[in-house]
N, C-alpha and C positions, 0 to 999 in steps of 0.2 A: 753642411756648407756654412761658413761664417759670413758676416756682412761684408768683409773685405773681398772675399772671393765672389760673392753675389754681385757686387758693384762692377766687377770686371767682366761678368758674363753678359754679353749682348744678346738680344733676341735671336740673332742669326746663330751665334755660338750655342745657345740653348737648343735650338732646333737641331743642330748638328749632333749635339750630345744625345738627344732623344732618338734621332734616326740611327745613330751608332748602337745604342742599347737595343733597339728593336731588331736590327740586323744581327747583333750578337746572340739575342734570344732565339731568333728564327734559325740561325745556323746550328743551334743545338737541339732543334725540334723538327719533327716531320709531321706533315698533314697526312693522316690515314683515315679514309672513310669519313671525312668531315670532322675528326677528332684530333686533338694534339697529343702526340706521344713523344716520349724522350727518345732521342736518336742513339744514345750510348748507354743510358741507364736502365731502359726497359728490360733488357735480357737479364741484367744482374738482379733487378728487383724481382722478376718472375722466378728466378732460381732460388733466391732467398725465401720467397713466400712459399714456394713449393716444398722446400725442405722443412720450413716451420710448420706447415700443415700436416706433416706426417704425425699421427697420433701416438704411435708406440704404446698403445693401450693405456696412456696416461701414467705409465710407470718407467718412462725413459724419454730421451730426446734424440732427434737427428740434427746434425750440425752440418753447416756448409763445409767445414774443413774435414768432415767425415766422408765427403764424396771423393771419388776418384775423377778428377776433372778431365783427364784424358783417358777414355776407355768406356767402361760400362755405364757410367753416370748413375750408379745405383746407390741411393742413400742407405745408410746403416743406422739402425736404432742402437743407441748406447743406453743400456739398461741400468736402472737404480739397483743398489745392492739387494740381493735376494730375489731378483727378477731376471728371467732369461728368455730366450727365444727370439726369433726374428722380429717380433713385434712387442717383446718384453711382457708377454701375457702369462708366462710360467712363473709361479711363485713357489719358492722353496721354504717350507716352514722350519727346516733344520738349519737354516742359515743364521749366522750370528748378527746381532744388531750392530750397526756401525755408529758408534757414538764417540769415536776417537778424533776425527778431523774437525777443523773449524770451517769447512766449506759452507758459506751462508746461503744455501739453496732455499731457505725459508722465504726469501723475497722473490723467488722466481714467479709465483703467481701474480704478484703486483706488476711485474714487467710484462707478463703475457697480456694482462688487461690494458696495458699502455703500449702495446706494440707499435702503433703508428707514431706516436709522439716520441718514442725513445729510439726508433730505428735511425740508422744513418748509412748513407751510401758514399763510399769513398772512391774517387776517381783514381785511375792508374797513375796520374801525375800529381797527386796530392802531396804537397810539401816534400819534394824530393831532396832538398838541401839539408845541410847539417843543422841550420839554425833558422829562426824566424827573421823577418826583414829587419828587425832592430839589432840583430847579431846575437840575441840571447837564445837560450834553450827553453825559455819559459813563455807560455801564452799569457799575455797580460789580460786578455779577455777572460781566461779561465781564473786567473787570480781574482778578478772582480766578482765572478760568480761564487767563488769560495767565500769571499768576504760576505756576500749577500746571504749565503746559506748560514754562516755563523751568526749573522745578525738576526736572521729569522728565528733560528733555534735558540739563540742566546747562550751558547755554550763556550764561547771564546771571544775575547777582546782582540780585535785585529788592527785598530787604528794605530798608525805610526810604526807598524811592525813589518818585518821582511818575510817573504814567502820563498820557500825552496821546494822543488818537486823531486821525488825519488821513485824508483821502481818498487812501489809498495812502501809501507812503513819500514820494512826489513832493511832496505838500503840506507834509509835515513838514520836508523839507530846507530850504526857504526860511524856514519858521517858526523853525527853529533858527538860521539865519544872522541873522535879525532879532533874535532873543532874545539872541544873544552879541555883537551890535554895540553900540558905545558910544552910539549915537543922537546922533552929533555930526558934522555936515556938515564941520566944520573938520578932523577927522581920521577919515575913514571907515575902517572895518575892511578889511583886505586878505584877501580870500578866495583860498585856494590849494589845490592838490591835486598828487599825484605821478603823472606819466604812467607807463603808460597808465591813464586814469581814466574813469569814467562821465561822458559829456558833459553831462548835465543840471546838474552842479555849475556848469559855466561858463555854459551857455546860459540857465539859469534866473536866475542872478545878473545876467547882462547884460540879460536881458529886463525884469526889475523895475526896473533902473536907479535904485537908491535912492541918496540922498545919504549914507546911513549906512554903506554898504559898497560895495566895488568889487572886481571880479575881477582878480587880479594874476598869474595863470598858475601855472607849475610851482614846486613847493617848492624845486627846485634853485637857483633864482634868489635865494632868501632864507635859505639855510642859515646864513650868517654875518652876517645883517642884522636879526635879531629883537631887537636891543637898542635899537631905535628906540622912539619914543613910540607908534607905531601898534599897534593890536590886530590880531593874525593869527588868522584862522579857517581851520583846516586840515581839509579833508575827508579822512577815512581810510576806505577801503572794505576790509573784511576779512571773508571772502575777497574778493579784488579782482575787479571786473568791468572788464576782460575775461579776465584770465589765471588767476583762481582761487586766487591765493597769499594766504596769511595775512600781513598787513602790520601795521606799526605806524606811529605818527606819526613824522615826520622832524624837525620844528622843535621847539625847546626854549625855555623862558623863561616867566616869569610872565605875559607878555602874549600867550601863544599859547593859543588855545581850540580844542578838537578836537570834530568831529562824526564819530562812528563809524557808518558805514553798515554795519549787520550783516545786510542782507537775505538773504545766502547762508550765514549762520553756523548751518547746520542739518546734522544727520548725513548727509543724503543728498548734500550737496555738498562736505563737508569733514569731516576729523577734528575732534572737539571736545576740544582738549587741556585746557582749563580754562574755568570760567565767566568771561565778560567782566564787567569791573567799571568800565567807562568812565564819565566824567561825563555824557555824553549819547550814547545809543545809539538807533539807528532800525532797526525791523524792519517787515516787510510780510507779509500773509497770502498774497500772490501767490506767493512762493517757499517758503512753509511748506506750504500746502495746495494751491496751484496756482490759486487763485481770483483771478486778476488783475483780472477784470471786476467784482468786488465793491467794489474800490477801498477797501481797509481797511488802514491801517498804524498803528503805534504807536511812541511814543518813551518811553524809560525815562530819567529825569532825576534827578540827585543834588541839584542846587541849587534851592532853593525860588524864588529870584528869577528864575532862567532859566525854571522851570516857569510861573510866573505870566505872564511876557512871552510865552511860546509860547501859553499859554491865551488871552491877550488877542488875539494875532494870529489864532488860529483862530476865536475868537468873532466878531471883526470880519469875517473872510474868509467863513465859511460857516455860522456858528452850529452847528458840530459836524458829525460824520459822521451820515449818514441812519440812522434807527432800524432800518430794514430791513437795512442792511448790517451793523449791530452784532448784530442777531438772527441773521442767517445765519452770521456769524463764531462766535457763541456755539454754534450747533448743530454746526458743523464741528469746533470745538475739543473738543466733547463726544465726538466720534468719535476725534479725535487722542489724547486721554488714555486711551482704552480700552486695557487691558493694558499700562499704562505706556509707551504710544506705540510699542510694538515693531512693530505691524502696518504703519502708514503709513511709518515710517522704514525698515523692512526692505525693503518694496516699492520705495520711492523710491530707496534706495541701490543695490539690486540692479539696478534699471533703468539708473541713471546709470553705475554701474561697468561694466556690460556694454557700454553704448554707447561709453564711453571706451576700453575694451579693443579693441573692434572697429575703432574709428577709428585707434588707435595701430598696430594691426597693418598697416593699409593704408599709413599714412604712413611707417612704418618701412621699407618697400620702396622708398622714393623718396629720392633725393639732392637733389631739386628743392625739396621741402617739409620743414618741421620743425614740431614742436609745443613748447609750453611744457613745461618739465621739472617734474613734480610727483611726489614720492615718497610711499610708503606711510607712515602715521603712526599712533601709538596714539590711539585714540578712547575717551574716558571714558564715552561713552554706550554704545557697543557692547562696551566692556571688552576690546578686542582691537586688534591692528594691522589697519588697513583700507587698502585700495588707493585710489588717487585716483579721484575721480568728479566732476569739475568741471562746471559748467552750460555752459561754453563752451570751444571749441577756439580757441587763439590761434595761428593758423597763419602761418608766415613763409616767404616765397619766398626761397630761398637763392641762386639764380643772379643774377649781377651785372646781367644784362640785364633781369631781371624786376623793374623798379622800381616797378610798380603791381600788387601781388598781387591786388587786387580785380578788376582787368580780366582777369587770367589765369584766375581762377576763374569769372568771369562768362562768358567765352568757352567754358568747359566746361560751362555750364548750372548754375552754383552761385552763388547770391546770398547774400552775407554782408554784413559791414559793414566799411568801410575803416578802416585803422589811424589815418588822420588824424582821424576822428571821435572817437577816444580820445586825441588829441594825441600820437600815435605816428607812426612812420615808415609810409609806405604800402606797405612790404614786408610789413606785417602785415595780416591779415584776421580778424575774429571770426566764428566759426561757431557758431550756436546748436544745442545738443544737447538742449534741453528741450521741443521741439515734439512733435507726434504721432508715433506709430510709423511712419505713412505717410511723413511728412516725413523722418524719419531714414533710412528704407530708401532713399528716393530720393537723399538726400545720399550715402549709402555707395555706391550704384551709380554715381553721377556721379564720385565720388572714385576709385573702383576703376578706371574707364575712363581717367581723366585720368592716374593713376599708371602704368597699363599702357602709355600712349603714351610714357612716359619724359620 
């Protein structure tokens, strides 16, 4: 309340306000056996706690949306790969290691330890309208929390910039391509990236098949050709997916526009040498907190015209990100900023560093396989030299006869992603290190056996 409002509030008005607040509070509570209990929230909370308490032998999870709400009310355990049974207690040693997907389950233990502070209960009438009270599709409070997180981590400069929300970073990628294109079918923008690169840049651009932009392959084909009349849109992933290296744009010129995919630019995946200040940066909560299923991402943009075009794209496409997703992101970030972010980033970094160390020790015993080379670097967030802790292992088969590394690993019970998916040679395979501890242990076991066979 500001001074002007305070002067207008008489003692009688203040008393009325207090009485109203008490009445409102009482209307939502019941006195039961001398204790206060929520009148509408208690049943929902009990249901959520009951499902969360189902152990599933520690090798699976039960979820609220796994319940049949009308009927038997019998929760079902959803088992981790290689585990089965009603309580996920049956392990199959013949099962293949799932190292293909990027589901960030490695952060699940952190959120289980912070169950109370990260939980959120949504009423049935929560934000039923299309927009917030200011007419926008973006929570301004959430923007402030994102700025605070970036300030704490020191991985992005946000002052004087615009924020856009998307359904994960995936939706924002094409929104950015659209915004940077000249909107001219006579001279469509050329979309490029440097191999190995995240395949969605190519597949999404080709799928939408716009007259305003066209996918034109690797930047190596255009290094000395950017003096044409065409607009070039270069995707730069830093740290890179799949090899975890900090990268910079390759092309130069006034007609080159860059989209910096900063999904992995967090202290648990890479050292933070300095805050990024790119014209257009894209982040996602899936790699910050591990909540890929919430589908929430954000872009930080310097140019107002680009911002307005992205806003138009997202308004026409989905009319904004769901209010529930924004509410959950807000609650999660409230936990992230506790203690200047030390808790989550220390936990996540320690987990990823240990996994990378164990993997390196196994591969170092083999002449058949090799890993990408990543060195320790000074991190401004941790204020010390830190070891590598990438999200993925970029494995190479070194033998001349092993032309398809994916098939070699698959035969050994390891499912990764082929190098060609990332526009690289099939001697490479990407192995995910960010899945559950069960998945990682199975991967380590399979790799150990493979290396032992020589």
